[in-house]
C-alpha angles and dihedrals in degrees: 000000000000093000089051091054092046089052094049099041115095118264098239094176089057091044091055092044093052096051094039086056092047094049090047091054104034112016110016100204098206098048093041090044094056090050095047093042089057089041095054096038093054094048092054095039097048094044085054094049095047089052085060093247119150122221136032130308119277120253096239094057090044092053096047093045093049094042093048096043092047090049091048093054090049090052089051090056091049093048088054089054089057096038096047098034095111091043094047091048091054099041107016109036088155093074119107099255095041092051092045102249090131130003129232087245092059088049089049092056090047089053092051094048089052089054093051087048091053093048091048093052092049091051091049092057103031141330087225088076096064096080093055088044093053093049089052090049090050093053093046090051091052092044086051088058090043089244085294091284098088100140091049096042095051090060086061109058098175092051090044090054100046093043095054094041088070085084090072099066091038089057089044091048092055092047089054091047090068082073112033098027093051088048088060094245142116127259104290122245113274091031094112090059091052089052090049090050088051092049096051090042087056089054087050090053093048098044091045094053090053101055116103145166114257091251092053097053112114126210111258094020113116100211120173090233088061096039100042102019124253095275097053094041093054090045088051091050089052091047097056091044089055091048089051090055091051091053092043089059092048091049090056100034090104090060096069122226091002088080088064091046088055090048092050092051093047095044088056088052092047092056090055087054090052091053093045096050092045090049088053095047092048092052113014094186121166112282096021093105087071088065088067094047093048092046090051087060093049090049091051094054089045089052096050097040094049094050090043100045109027095063086064089065092068114122 
């Protein structure tokens, strides 16, 4: 009887090992969590400052913003697993789904559980959040289907990137709405520039993670270093970061000298990006493309923390 119960009971150790391996390979929880925490904190904090409110954001708004944003980015990863399944099976059979570590059905259940969690968080804070949540869901669903023109869109990598990246300001808009929407108001002045900064920062992350050394290029992987060439890819990375700085300044221009403090911090970070990019172009040795990807993450944390923290130094 005891042996029968042992046999029929779930193997929790194997379950934990499976999902720990999946997150390590496809969605590192700690690394992504730090980025998303800075992203969601900035959204709530800056929205509050732009509304002219003193003090730090309230914990309920921060918890809902972080939980929802984290789940959105997880759903984006899961959507990619469905969207790219055939291509990954052909060119990247080593990935978790393709080698049978997890199944698409399991990921689909996780995706649905995430949506339920997002809805629950929204309802706990305010019913007013549901409309913006639904809009973001709708765009994510259309994006997951490649807007129903996938074959055509994949032949145009620039259009593919800029159309998919709209999800970034939508997620950011939802995160900010945990502040201004629950306060019963409208989006504060300057918020549009913050959303544009988020959009171009998303482009910087996307370009940065797809710049590789020639020896690191994989068959069937459309990196920008392969499509555009390494020089153009790195220069494009620099350009979208520069545009991000401009919109970050505009977003905080109503907060007095804080705008220039934000620019100063980002200018220092931008100088680092120039050095990293130039080092890569001079010696594109295997593995050096990861430097750009990692610096994109550091740049993102710097951007969002400067926008979220520096406005509190006013006065």
